[in-house]
C-alpha positions as CSV (number, residue, x, y, z in Angstrom):
1,P,124.7,84.0,87.7
2,P,126.3,80.4,89.5
3,G,124.7,78.9,86.0
4,R,126.8,81.6,83.9
5,T,129.8,81.3,85.9
6,L,129.6,77.7,85.5
7,A,128.9,77.8,81.9
8,A,132.0,79.9,81.7
9,E,134.3,78.2,83.5
10,L,133.3,74.6,81.7
11,T,133.3,76.7,78.2
12,A,137.0,77.9,79.2
13,A,138.4,74.3,80.4
14,I,137.1,72.3,76.8
15,R,137.9,75.1,74.4
16,G,142.0,75.5,76.7
17,A,142.3,72.1,76.2
18,G,141.2,71.4,72.2
19,L,138.7,68.6,73.3
20,F,136.9,69.5,70.1
21,K,137.7,71.9,66.7
22,L,135.7,75.2,67.9
23,V,133.9,76.0,71.1
24,L,131.9,79.0,71.9
25,G,130.0,80.6,74.3
26,S,125.8,80.5,75.1
27,E,126.0,84.3,73.6
28,Q,128.4,83.1,70.2
29,R,126.4,82.4,67.0
30,A,127.9,79.6,64.6
31,R,126.8,76.7,62.8
32,N,127.8,73.4,65.0
33,D,127.9,69.8,65.1
34,Y,126.9,69.5,68.8
35,V,125.5,71.7,71.3
36,L,126.4,71.5,75.2
37,G,123.0,72.5,77.4
38,G,122.6,72.1,81.1
39,T,120.8,73.0,84.0
40,L,121.6,73.9,87.5
41,E,119.6,71.9,89.9
42,R,121.7,73.0,93.2
43,F,123.5,75.5,93.9
44,E,123.4,76.1,98.1
45,H,125.0,76.9,100.9
46,R,124.5,75.7,103.8
47,P,126.2,77.5,107.0
48,T,123.5,75.9,110.0
49,A,123.5,71.8,108.8
50,A,125.7,70.0,111.2
51,N,128.0,69.5,109.1
52,P,128.3,73.5,107.2
53,R,128.7,73.1,103.9
54,V,128.1,74.2,100.3
55,V,125.9,71.9,97.5
56,V,126.3,72.0,93.4
57,D,123.9,69.7,91.3
58,F,123.2,70.1,87.5
59,T,122.5,68.2,84.5
60,L,124.4,68.3,81.1
61,T,123.6,67.5,77.8
62,L,125.4,66.5,74.4
63,V,123.2,66.9,71.3
64,R,123.8,66.2,67.9
65,S,122.6,69.3,65.7
66,S,122.2,67.5,62.5
67,D,118.8,65.6,64.2
68,R,118.5,67.3,67.1
69,R,119.0,64.1,69.0
70,P,120.6,63.9,72.7
71,L,123.6,61.9,73.5
72,P,123.4,60.7,77.1
73,N,123.5,62.9,79.8
74,R,124.9,62.8,83.1
75,R,123.8,64.4,86.0
76,Y,127.3,65.7,88.7
77,R,126.9,66.0,92.6
78,G,128.9,67.4,94.9
79,E,129.4,68.2,98.5
80,E,132.3,70.3,100.4
81,P,132.7,71.5,103.9
82,T,133.1,74.9,104.2
83,N,135.5,74.8,107.1
84,A,134.9,77.9,107.8
85,P,131.4,79.7,109.1
86,T,133.0,82.8,106.9
87,P,131.3,84.4,103.3
88,E,135.4,83.5,102.3
89,A,135.3,79.6,103.7
90,M,131.8,79.3,101.6
91,V,133.5,80.5,98.3
92,H,136.6,78.5,98.8
93,A,134.1,76.1,99.3
94,F,132.7,76.4,96.4
95,N,134.8,76.8,93.7
96,R,136.6,73.8,95.2
97,L,133.4,71.9,94.2
98,S,132.7,74.0,90.8
99,A,136.9,72.3,89.5
100,R,136.1,69.2,91.0
101,L,132.9,69.1,89.1
102,I,134.0,70.5,85.6
103,S,137.1,68.0,85.8
104,D,134.6,65.0,86.0
105,A,132.4,66.2,83.5
106,F,135.4,66.9,80.8
107,A,136.8,63.9,81.8
108,D,133.2,62.8,80.5
109,L,133.3,64.7,77.9
110,N,137.0,63.3,76.5
111,Q,135.7,59.6,76.9
112,L,132.5,60.7,74.7
113,R,134.1,62.4,72.2
114,G,135.8,60.0,71.5
115,R,132.9,57.4,70.0
116,L,131.3,60.8,68.0
């Protein structure tokens, strides 16, 4: 499913950069200081649009575990042209767009980390 794929990619990016001391996926359980949750609003392929493209739209919220207080949430939305009317072009467009949005989310989390 697209939501799990995006979550796995974001988890890998955060873990790989050492942004936080310990980063667990949604299936893993441990005592934590913060929980990052999200909602995937749109993950669409628009092949019949005037300019064929893909659209991704999701919201992330970081919650402090000690008091369940949500820290500022952020919405990430983008569109990417498919460049060709093929399934392969659609997959490549989703990959480019997802990478860009995950990079944006990572930068925001990195900036927020300094204020935690």
